[in-house]
C-alpha positions in Angstrom: -135.8 -215.3 -49.7 -133.3 -216.2 -48.3 -131.0 -213.5 -46.8 -128.2 -211.7 -48.0 -125.0 -213.4 -47.1 -122.7 -209.8 -46.2 -125.5 -208.9 -44.3 -124.3 -207.7 -40.6 -126.7 -209.3 -38.0 -128.0 -212.1 -40.4 -128.9 -215.7 -38.7 -129.7 -218.6 -41.0 -132.9 -220.3 -41.1 -134.3 -222.5 -38.8 -133.9 -226.0 -38.5 -136.9 -228.0 -39.3 -138.9 -228.5 -36.4 -136.8 -226.1 -34.2 -138.1 -222.7 -32.7 -136.4 -219.8 -34.5 -134.0 -218.1 -32.7 -135.7 -214.8 -32.5 -138.3 -217.4 -30.2 -138.8 -215.8 -26.9 -139.1 -217.3 -23.8 -142.7 -217.3 -21.7 -140.7 -215.7 -19.8 -140.2 -212.8 -21.6 -141.9 -210.3 -19.4 -139.9 -210.8 -16.7 -136.7 -210.5 -18.3 -137.5 -207.4 -19.9 -139.1 -205.5 -16.5 -135.7 -206.0 -15.1 -133.3 -204.4 -17.5 -136.2 -201.7 -18.1 -136.2 -201.5 -14.0 -132.3 -201.7 -13.8 -132.1 -198.9 -16.8 -134.2 -196.5 -14.6 -132.3 -197.3 -11.3 -128.8 -196.8 -13.3 -129.9 -193.3 -14.7 -131.6 -192.1 -11.3 -128.7 -193.2 -9.8 -125.7 -191.5 -12.0 -128.2 -188.6 -12.3 -127.8 -188.1 -8.8 -124.1 -188.5 -8.9 -124.4 -185.9 -11.8 -125.6 -183.0 -9.9 -123.4 -183.9 -6.6 -120.3 -183.3 -9.3 -122.3 -180.1 -10.5 -122.7 -178.8 -7.3 -118.9 -179.1 -6.4 -117.6 -177.2 -9.7 -120.7 -174.6 -10.2 -121.9 -171.9 -8.3 -125.0 -172.0 -7.0 -126.6 -169.8 -9.3 -125.4 -171.3 -12.4 -126.9 -174.7 -10.7 -130.2 -173.2 -10.5 -130.7 -171.6 -13.9 -129.0 -174.7 -15.3 -131.6 -176.8 -13.5 -134.2 -174.7 -15.1 -133.0 -175.3 -18.3 -132.3 -178.8 -18.3 -135.6 -179.4 -16.8 -137.1 -177.5 -19.6 -135.4 -179.2 -22.4 -136.1 -182.7 -21.0 -140.0 -181.5 -20.6 -139.9 -180.1 -24.5 -138.7 -183.8 -26.2 -141.7 -185.4 -23.9 -144.0 -183.2 -26.1 -141.8 -184.2 -29.5 -142.2 -187.4 -29.2 -146.2 -187.0 -30.6 -146.8 -190.4 -29.1 -144.8 -192.2 -32.0 -142.9 -193.9 -29.1 -146.1 -196.3 -28.4 -146.4 -196.6 -32.1 -142.8 -198.1 -32.9 -144.2 -200.3 -29.9 -147.5 -201.3 -30.7 -147.8 -200.8 -34.4 -144.5 -201.9 -36.2 -144.2 -201.8 -40.0 -143.5 -204.7 -42.3 -140.2 -205.5 -42.0 -139.0 -203.9 -45.5 -140.5 -200.7 -44.2 -139.4 -200.5 -40.7 -136.1 -198.8 -41.2 -138.4 -196.2 -43.3 -141.1 -195.9 -40.0 -138.0 -195.3 -37.4 -136.3 -192.8 -39.7 -139.6 -191.0 -40.3 -139.8 -190.7 -36.5 -136.6 -190.0 -35.7 -136.6 -187.1 -38.2 -140.1 -185.6 -37.3 -139.2 -186.0 -33.6 -135.4 -184.0 -34.2 -137.3 -181.2 -36.4 -140.3 -180.9 -33.8 -137.6 -180.4 -30.7 -135.8 -178.2 -32.3 -138.6 -175.9 -33.6 -139.8 -176.4 -29.7 -136.8 -175.6 -28.5 -136.3 -172.2 -30.7 -139.6 -171.4 -29.2 -138.9 -171.4 -26.3 -136.2 -169.5 -26.0 -137.8 -166.3 -28.4 -140.5 -166.6 -25.4 -138.3 -166.0 -22.1 -139.3 -162.5 -21.9 -142.3 -163.5 -21.1 -141.6 -166.5 -18.4 -137.9 -167.0 -17.6 -136.3 -163.5 -17.9 -133.7 -164.1 -15.7 -132.5 -166.6 -18.3 -132.1 -164.2 -21.2 -128.5 -164.0 -21.0 -128.6 -167.6 -22.0 -130.9 -166.9 -25.3 -128.4 -164.1 -26.0 -125.2 -166.0 -25.8 -125.1 -167.8 -29.8 -123.1 -171.0 -27.9 -125.2 -171.1 -25.1 -128.8 -171.0 -27.4 -127.5 -174.0 -29.7 -126.6 -175.8 -27.0 -129.9 -175.8 -25.8 -131.4 -176.2 -29.1 -129.4 -179.2 -29.6 -129.5 -181.2 -26.2 -133.5 -180.9 -26.6 -133.1 -182.4 -30.3 -131.0 -185.3 -28.7 -133.1 -185.9 -26.2 -136.1 -186.1 -27.5 -134.0 -188.6 -30.5 -132.9 -190.4 -27.0 -136.2 -191.2 -25.8 -137.3 -192.6 -29.4 -134.6 -194.6 -29.9 -135.3 -196.5 -26.4 -138.9 -197.3 -27.5 -137.1 -199.1 -30.5 -135.4 -201.5 -28.5 -138.4 -202.0 -26.0 -140.2 -203.0 -29.3 -137.3 -205.2 -30.8 -137.9 -206.7 -27.0 -133.6 -206.3 -26.8 -134.0 -203.8 -23.5 -131.2 -204.5 -22.2 -129.4 -202.3 -24.4 -130.8 -199.2 -22.7 -129.3 -200.1 -19.6 -125.7 -199.8 -21.5 -126.4 -197.0 -23.7 -129.1 -195.1 -21.9 -128.0 -195.8 -18.5 -124.1 -196.5 -18.1 -122.6 -194.9 -21.5 -125.0 -191.9 -20.7 -124.9 -191.3 -17.2 -120.6 -192.1 -17.2 -120.2 -189.5 -20.1 -122.2 -186.9 -18.1 -120.3 -187.2 -14.8 -117.2 -186.8 -16.5 -118.1 -184.3 -19.0 -119.1 -180.8 -16.6 -115.1 -181.0 -15.3 -113.8 -179.9 -18.4 -117.0 -177.5 -19.7 -116.8 -175.4 -16.3 -115.4 -172.8 -17.9 -118.7 -171.8 -19.8 -120.7 -171.8 -16.7 -124.6 -172.8 -17.1 -124.0 -173.6 -21.1 -121.6 -175.9 -19.5 -124.0 -178.2 -17.1 -126.4 -177.8 -20.4 -123.7 -178.5 -22.8 -122.6 -181.7 -20.1 -126.3 -182.8 -20.2 -126.5 -182.6 -23.9 -123.2 -184.4 -24.3 -125.1 -187.5 -22.5 -127.3 -187.3 -24.8 -125.1 -187.1 -28.0 -123.3 -190.7 -26.7 -126.6 -192.0 -26.2 -128.3 -191.5 -29.8 -124.6 -192.1 -31.4 -124.6 -195.5 -29.5 -128.0 -196.4 -30.2 -127.8 -196.1 -33.6 -124.7 -198.1 -33.9 -126.6 -200.9 -31.8 -129.9 -201.1 -34.0 -127.4 -200.9 -36.8 -125.7 -203.7 -35.5 -128.0 -205.4 -33.7 -131.3 -205.0 -35.3 -129.9 -204.3 -39.0 -131.4 -200.9 -39.0 -130.3 -198.2 -41.9 -131.3 -194.4 -42.2 -134.6 -195.0 -45.2 -136.3 -191.7 -46.3 -138.8 -194.1 -47.9 -142.6 -193.6 -47.0 -144.0 -196.7 -48.4 -146.3 -198.8 -45.8 -145.1 -196.7 -42.8 -148.1 -197.1 -41.3 -147.3 -193.7 -39.3 -150.0 -192.1 -41.4 -152.4 -194.6 -40.3 -151.7 -194.4 -36.7 -151.8 -190.8 -36.4 -155.3 -190.9 -34.1 -153.4 -193.6 -31.5 -150.5 -191.4 -31.5 -151.8 -188.6 -31.0 -154.4 -190.0 -28.3 -151.2 -191.2 -26.5 -149.4 -188.7 -26.4 -152.0 -186.4 -24.6 -152.4 -189.8 -22.3 -148.7 -189.2 -21.5 -148.7 -185.2 -21.5 -151.6 -185.6 -18.6 -149.9 -188.1 -17.0 -147.0 -185.3 -16.3 -149.1 -182.7 -15.5 -149.8 -183.2 -12.0 -146.2 -183.9 -11.5 -145.3 -180.1 -12.8 -148.2 -178.4 -10.9 -148.1 -180.2 -7.5 -144.2 -178.9 -6.7 -145.3 -175.4 -7.2 -149.0 -175.8 -5.6 -146.3 -176.9 -2.3 -144.6 -173.5 -3.1 -147.0 -171.4 -3.6 -149.2 -172.2 -0.9 -146.6 -174.2 1.8 -142.9 -172.1 1.0 -140.0 -173.1 -0.4 -138.9 -175.2 2.8 -141.5 -177.1 2.4 -141.3 -177.9 -1.5 -137.4 -178.6 -1.1 -139.0 -181.5 1.4 -142.1 -182.5 -1.2 -138.9 -182.8 -3.9 -137.0 -185.2 -2.1 -139.8 -187.3 -0.4 -141.3 -187.5 -4.0 -138.3 -188.7 -5.6 -137.5 -191.4 -3.5 -141.3 -192.2 -4.3 -140.6 -191.7 -7.6 -138.3 -195.3 -7.6 -141.3 -197.0 -6.3 -143.4 -196.0 -9.3 -140.6 -197.2 -11.3 -141.4 -200.6 -10.7 -144.8 -200.3 -12.4 -143.8 -198.5 -14.8 -141.1 -200.9 -15.7 -143.3 -203.8 -16.1 -146.3 -202.3 -18.2 -143.7 -201.2 -20.6 -142.9 -204.6 -20.8 -146.3 -205.9 -20.6 -147.2 -203.7 -23.5 -144.0 -204.4 -25.6 -145.1 -208.2 -25.4 -148.8 -208.0 -26.1 -148.1 -205.8 -28.9 -145.5 -208.4 -30.6 -148.3 -211.7 -29.9 -152.0 -210.3 -29.2 -153.2 -213.9 -28.4 -151.2 -213.4 -24.8 -152.7 -210.6 -24.0 -154.7 -212.1 -21.0 -151.7 -214.3 -19.8 -149.3 -211.4 -20.0 -152.1 -209.0 -18.0 -151.9 -211.7 -14.8 -148.4 -212.3 -15.4 -147.5 -208.2 -15.0 -150.3 -207.9 -12.5 -148.7 -210.8 -10.5 -145.0 -209.5 -10.6 -146.1 -205.9 -9.7 -147.6 -207.3 -6.6 -144.8 -209.3 -5.7 -142.5 -206.6 -6.4 -144.5 -203.6 -5.6 -145.7 -204.3 -2.4 -142.5 -205.7 -0.4 -140.7 -202.7 -1.5 -143.6 -200.4 -0.7 -143.6 -201.8 2.8 -139.8 -201.2 3.4 -139.8 -197.3 2.2 -142.6 -197.0 5.0 -141.3 -198.5 7.6 -137.6 -197.3 6.3 -138.8 -193.7 6.0 -137.2 -192.1 8.8 -133.6 -193.6 8.1 -134.2 -192.6 4.3 -134.5 -189.3 4.8 -132.3 -189.1 7.9 -129.4 -189.2 5.0 -130.6 -186.0 3.6 -130.3 -184.2 6.9 -132.7 -183.9 10.3 -135.3 -181.2 9.0 -136.6 -183.4 5.9 -136.7 -186.5 8.4 -139.1 -184.3 10.7 -141.1 -181.9 7.9 -141.0 -184.9 5.2 -141.8 -188.7 6.7 -145.5 -188.4 7.1 -145.5 -187.1 3.0 -142.9 -190.5 2.2 -145.1 -192.3 3.8 -148.2 -191.4 2.2 -146.5 -191.4 -1.5 -145.0 -194.5 -1.0 -148.7 -196.0 0.0 -149.8 -194.0 -2.9 -147.3 -195.7 -5.2 -150.0 -199.3 -5.5 -152.2 -196.5 -6.8 -149.8 -195.6 -9.5 -149.3 -199.2 -10.0 -152.9 -200.2 -10.8 -153.0 -197.0 -13.0 -149.9 -197.3 -14.9 -151.0 -201.5 -15.5 -154.1 -200.3 -16.6 -153.2 -197.6 -19.1 -150.8 -199.8 -20.5 -153.8 -202.6 -21.6 -155.4 -200.2 -22.7 -153.1 -198.9 -25.0 -152.2 -202.3 -26.3 -156.2 -202.8 -27.3 -156.1 -199.5 -28.2 -159.0 -198.3 -26.4 -157.7 -194.2 -27.0 -160.5 -192.7 -25.2 -160.8 -194.6 -22.4 -157.1 -194.0 -21.9 -156.7 -190.2 -22.4 -160.5 -189.7 -19.7 -158.4 -192.2 -17.2 -155.5 -189.2 -17.6 -158.2 -186.4 -17.4 -159.7 -188.1 -14.4 -156.4 -188.0 -12.7 -155.0 -184.9 -13.5 -158.2 -183.0 -12.5 -158.5 -184.7 -9.5 -155.2 -184.6 -7.9 -154.4 -181.1 -9.1 -158.1 -180.0 -7.6 -157.7 -182.0 -4.3 -154.3 -180.4 -3.7 -155.5 -177.2 -4.3 -158.0 -177.8 -1.5 -156.0 -179.4 0.8 -152.7 -178.3 0.6 -153.1 -175.3 3.4 -153.7 -178.7 6.0 -149.9 -179.5 5.1 -147.7 -181.6 3.2 -149.3 -184.9 4.0 -152.4 -183.7 1.8 -150.8 -183.0 -0.5 -149.8 -186.6 -0.9 -153.6 -187.9 -0.3 -154.3 -186.0 -3.2 -151.6 -187.8 -5.3 -153.0 -190.8 -4.2 -156.6 -190.4 -4.3 -156.1 -188.7 -8.4 -154.0 -191.9 -8.9 -156.4 -194.3 -7.3 -159.6 -193.4 -8.8 -157.9 -192.7 -12.6 -156.5 -196.3 -12.3 -160.2 -197.7 -11.0 -161.4 -196.1 -13.9 -158.9 -197.5 -16.6 -159.7 -200.9 -14.7 -163.3 -200.6 -15.2 -162.9 -199.9 -18.6 -160.4 -202.5 -19.8 -162.7 -205.0 -17.6 -166.0 -204.1 -17.5 -166.8 -205.0 -21.5 -163.8 -206.9 -22.3 -163.2 -206.0 -26.2 -162.3 -208.8 -28.7 -158.5 -208.0 -29.2 -158.4 -206.2 -31.9 -156.2 -207.5 -34.4 -153.9 -206.1 -36.7 -155.0 -205.4 -40.8 -155.1 -207.5 -43.2 -152.1 -206.4 -45.6 -152.7 -207.2 -49.3 -150.0 -209.5 -51.1 -146.6 -207.9 -52.0 -143.9 -209.0 -54.4 -141.0 -210.5 -52.8 -138.0 -207.8 -51.1 -134.9 -208.0 -52.3 -132.2 -209.0 -50.4 -130.6 -205.9 -49.3 -134.3 -204.8 -47.7 -134.6 -207.5 -44.8 -133.4 -206.4 -41.9 -131.2 -208.8 -39.1 -132.7 -210.6 -36.6 -134.6 -208.3 -33.8 -137.8 -206.8 -35.2 -140.7 -208.2 -34.2 -142.5 -210.0 -36.9 
């Protein structure tokens, strides 16, 4: 059926013998990886500048309290996703139900984040007594709840663009737009103290969400749709839950290791660990971007899985190995930017974490492939193994010094990655095919979205 002539973003049918306009070149995985990595780097750079601005306009006490609240909002946002970010990429609904699938996901994620934020505030007497003043201030409490909801929706809309294979929108919206708004807002809200920092973070999320919804409407033809027919969300609950659990398990060591260092080696060592880990995280962003790009591309065309696995592995090797070598050789110079104490105390740790980025790359690549092939039991077991080994070895080796905590991180990721790769390559299961859909009547023209959704 022809598309409605008045619909924004509509396109004409491809001429006979010519490829459709939505066809992607064979190097799409390179392009997607580049934009995903660019988004990560820009977000990290502008986020760093945001905290520099905040440190100049707010007291140390206000900054300390705000970092706890902002970190909590990020954690609660990730907890609220329920794996729907992966489901939107791996199992997109048919074109006529795609808007309903996205709408339901947004509603579920936002509502869950609000509820989680309220529970977090109510439980502050148990684990955050110093933040009770924030909970008891209606404006601050409301800002925190809204910030959590917007952060969760922001994470979800990023996956929509990745699934539609237009990740360049994340660079502009999640990277530049959000980062710039966060940079200029703290000076306006300084009179609100800690709430001003949280509010500035929430303002960045708000602008990013509004920008994403606008871009989804113009580029993807998205419209809010509350209908639930054939959105495939209920059918994929098991997949969503398993991918959610594996993601949370991957986050656990990153939350536990700083606490281990703090309690075993002291506050100064914790500061050194934080700085070194942030530098190493930029290396890990390479494999994360490539893995996500491969996941989106393979989900769109399962017949290319083998080719995409090989191609993504080559990209990671070509980019990651020289980057690791550069950080290892320049570790002292990088840490000297933060001060001589960091260079003296954290250089060995940074070298170990940089080498460990290769193990993280293996784990990320193999886990992305397991998500594509729906081998969820092995995906969860891989992350359980990585979390247990990393935390256990860190507890055992921490008394020996910071470098040994870095080795615990590398060994845990290496064993997890080897297990995942073995599960992926050992039995080589047939590539899963989407379930056959029964014939359905032709949809009215107004229900057919504009270009951008994978078909």
